[in-house]
C-alpha positions in Angstrom: 193.7 18.5 -51.2 194.3 19.5 -47.6 191.3 17.7 -46.4 192.9 14.3 -47.5 196.3 14.7 -45.9 197.5 15.2 -42.5 200.4 14.7 -40.0 201.0 11.1 -38.9 203.1 10.9 -35.7 203.4 7.3 -34.5 205.5 8.6 -31.4 206.4 11.8 -30.0 207.3 11.8 -26.3 209.8 12.9 -23.6 211.8 10.5 -21.7 213.6 11.4 -18.5 215.3 9.7 -15.7 214.9 11.4 -12.2 217.2 11.0 -9.2 214.4 10.6 -6.8 213.0 7.6 -4.8 215.9 5.5 -5.9 215.5 6.4 -9.6 212.4 7.0 -11.6 211.8 6.9 -15.4 209.2 9.4 -16.9 207.7 9.0 -20.3 205.1 11.7 -21.4 203.6 12.3 -24.9 202.4 9.8 -27.6 204.2 6.3 -27.6 203.7 2.7 -28.6 201.7 0.6 -26.2 203.4 -2.0 -24.1 200.3 -4.3 -24.2 201.6 -6.5 -27.3 204.8 -8.1 -27.8 204.6 -7.4 -31.5 205.7 -4.0 -32.4 204.1 -1.3 -34.6 207.5 -1.0 -36.3 207.7 -3.8 -38.8 211.5 -4.1 -38.5 211.2 -5.1 -35.0 209.2 -8.2 -35.6 210.2 -11.5 -36.9 207.1 -12.1 -39.1 205.9 -9.5 -41.7 202.3 -10.2 -40.7 200.8 -9.5 -37.4 198.8 -11.9 -34.9 195.0 -11.1 -34.6 195.6 -10.4 -30.9 197.9 -7.5 -32.0 195.7 -6.2 -34.9 192.3 -6.6 -33.1 192.8 -7.2 -29.5 195.2 -4.6 -28.1 195.9 -0.8 -28.5 198.9 0.4 -30.6 199.5 3.7 -29.1 198.6 5.7 -25.9 198.9 9.4 -25.2 199.8 10.3 -21.6 202.3 10.1 -18.9 204.0 6.8 -17.4 206.3 6.5 -14.4 208.5 3.4 -14.3 210.6 2.1 -11.4 213.5 -0.5 -11.5 212.8 -2.5 -8.2 216.0 -4.6 -8.5 218.2 -6.3 -11.2 215.3 -8.6 -12.1 212.0 -6.7 -11.7 210.4 -3.3 -12.7 206.9 -1.8 -12.9 205.2 1.0 -14.6 202.2 3.1 -13.8 200.5 5.9 -15.6 197.5 7.7 -17.1 196.4 7.9 -20.6 193.8 9.3 -22.9 192.7 5.9 -24.1 193.4 3.6 -27.2 195.1 4.9 -30.4 194.4 8.6 -30.0 195.8 12.1 -29.2 192.5 13.4 -27.8 189.9 11.6 -25.8 186.2 11.1 -26.7 184.9 11.8 -23.2 187.8 13.5 -21.3 188.2 10.6 -18.9 191.6 9.2 -18.1 192.5 5.6 -18.4 195.0 3.6 -16.3 197.9 2.0 -17.6 200.0 -0.4 -15.4 202.5 -3.2 -15.9 205.2 -5.4 -14.1 208.2 -7.2 -15.6 210.0 -10.0 -14.0 213.3 -11.9 -15.2 213.5 -15.3 -13.7 215.5 -18.5 -14.6 212.6 -19.6 -16.5 212.5 -16.4 -18.8 211.2 -13.0 -19.0 207.5 -12.5 -17.8 205.5 -9.4 -18.3 202.0 -8.4 -17.3 200.2 -5.3 -18.6 196.7 -3.8 -18.1 194.9 -0.9 -19.5 191.5 0.2 -18.3 189.1 3.2 -18.6 186.3 4.8 -20.1 187.6 5.0 -23.5 184.3 5.7 -25.6 182.1 8.7 -26.2 179.3 6.9 -24.1 181.9 6.3 -21.1 181.8 2.6 -21.4 184.6 1.0 -19.7 187.2 -0.9 -21.8 189.7 -3.1 -20.2 192.5 -5.2 -21.8 195.1 -7.4 -20.1 198.1 -9.2 -21.6 200.5 -11.7 -20.1 203.7 -12.4 -22.1 206.7 -14.9 -21.7 209.9 -15.1 -23.5 212.4 -17.8 -23.0 215.6 -18.9 -24.5 215.5 -22.9 -24.7 218.9 -23.0 -26.1 221.5 -20.9 -27.7 219.6 -21.6 -31.0 216.0 -22.1 -30.0 213.8 -19.5 -28.5 210.0 -19.5 -27.5 207.7 -16.8 -26.6 203.8 -16.5 -25.9 201.2 -14.0 -25.2 197.8 -14.4 -23.6 195.2 -11.6 -24.2 191.9 -10.9 -22.5 189.7 -7.9 -23.2 186.3 -6.7 -22.1 184.2 -3.8 -23.2 181.1 -2.8 -21.1 177.9 -2.7 -23.1 179.9 -3.7 -26.1 177.4 -6.5 -27.3 173.8 -5.8 -28.4 170.8 -8.3 -27.9 168.2 -6.7 -30.3 165.6 -9.3 -29.5 165.9 -8.8 -25.8 166.7 -5.1 -26.2 169.6 -5.3 -23.8 173.4 -4.8 -23.9 176.1 -7.0 -22.5 179.8 -6.8 -22.1 181.8 -7.9 -25.1 184.8 -10.1 -24.6 187.7 -11.4 -26.7 190.7 -13.4 -25.7 193.4 -15.5 -27.2 196.9 -16.9 -27.0 199.8 -16.8 -29.6 202.9 -19.0 -29.5 206.2 -18.0 -31.2 209.0 -20.7 -31.9 212.2 -19.3 -33.4 215.1 -21.4 -34.5 218.6 -20.0 -35.4 219.7 -22.3 -38.3 222.9 -20.5 -39.0 224.4 -17.1 -39.0 222.3 -16.0 -42.1 219.1 -17.8 -41.7 216.5 -18.0 -38.8 213.2 -20.0 -39.0 210.0 -19.2 -37.2 206.6 -20.6 -36.4 203.7 -18.6 -34.9 200.5 -20.5 -33.8 197.5 -18.4 -32.5 194.0 -19.0 -31.4 191.9 -16.0 -30.9 188.2 -15.9 -29.8 186.1 -12.9 -30.7 183.3 -14.0 -28.5 181.1 -11.1 -29.1 182.0 -10.4 -32.7 183.1 -7.0 -31.8 186.8 -6.8 -32.9 187.2 -8.5 -36.3 183.9 -8.6 -38.2 182.6 -5.6 -36.2 179.1 -6.6 -35.9 178.6 -7.0 -32.1 174.9 -7.9 -32.4 174.0 -11.3 -30.8 171.2 -12.0 -33.1 173.3 -11.6 -36.3 176.4 -13.8 -35.9 177.6 -17.3 -34.8 181.0 -18.5 -34.1 183.9 -16.3 -33.2 186.9 -18.7 -33.2 190.1 -17.8 -35.3 193.0 -20.0 -35.9 196.2 -19.0 -37.8 199.6 -20.9 -38.4 202.6 -18.8 -39.8 205.7 -20.2 -41.1 208.3 -17.7 -41.9 212.2 -17.0 -42.0 214.6 -14.1 -41.6 217.2 -14.3 -44.3 220.3 -12.0 -43.7 221.2 -11.6 -47.3 224.0 -9.0 -46.6 224.8 -6.2 -44.2 221.6 -4.1 -43.7 219.5 -6.3 -45.9 216.8 -8.7 -44.4 214.4 -10.9 -46.6 211.3 -12.2 -44.7 209.4 -14.8 -46.7 206.2 -16.0 -45.0 203.5 -18.6 -45.5 200.2 -18.0 -43.4 197.0 -20.1 -43.1 193.8 -18.6 -41.4 190.6 -20.3 -40.4 187.5 -19.1 -38.7 183.9 -20.6 -37.8 182.5 -17.1 -37.8 179.5 -16.5 -39.8 177.5 -13.3 -40.0 174.1 -12.6 -41.3 173.8 -16.3 -42.1 176.2 -16.1 -44.8 179.2 -13.7 -44.6 182.7 -15.3 -43.7 185.8 -13.5 -42.6 188.0 -14.1 -45.6 188.0 -13.7 -49.4 185.5 -10.8 -49.7 183.4 -12.3 -47.0 182.9 -15.6 -48.8 185.4 -18.2 -47.3 186.1 -19.6 -43.8 189.8 -20.0 -44.6 192.6 -18.5 -46.6 196.3 -19.0 -47.4 198.7 -16.1 -47.9 202.1 -16.3 -49.3 204.1 -13.1 -48.9 207.6 -11.6 -48.5 209.2 -8.4 -47.7 212.7 -6.8 -47.9 214.0 -4.5 -45.2 217.1 -2.4 -45.8 218.4 -0.5 -42.9 221.1 2.2 -43.5 
């Protein structure tokens, strides 16, 4: 029925370059968030699975207007206003700030982004910051890392005390990519993510009901360029967490296990 279907539009925006102030870039509409180094588009990522930081710690899209400026050959910044996280309309009609700086140095590419605003119906402030590094170690070996920190005002409930506290989450993911030959690339991703207030992954931000909050995952993968336009991505992933909710529930295997192993692959054909 019509009630079960709708229009999904990941991106819809206007992009313009204006010859003012030495050149300004303008983006207006609905667009992918710059907060994560992993893309919403699967084919743009080395791994077929995502880091927890991308899945639970950062927004995927924004709706708003962003102005960008190239300061020199090595540095740029962007500044804009959005309607919040992953939405077209806002719950509270409040605008949020989106800002970022990018810098290329002899040590690699650095990028810092922040998004902050009253993003919920109760006007609680939600702030997320990410710091990203990409570095080419050699002509075959590349390294990347992203650190994430988020905080949600009044996001954690303490039932016994009858109070609310900020909910926090943070972590770091490391990426190692090695070019074996012109057909095969190997990759390793190692991530630690701390859902300190149990608000992002298990989604029970009640201090009296959970313990733990540490998550670790290690992912081994490959990109096999089988032929022109065909990419095969096999992947082996291990996840672990010390999180316990309601004294018994664990994060994996129908809330029964503290770890899991996933073996998967996908095939991408571009034409």
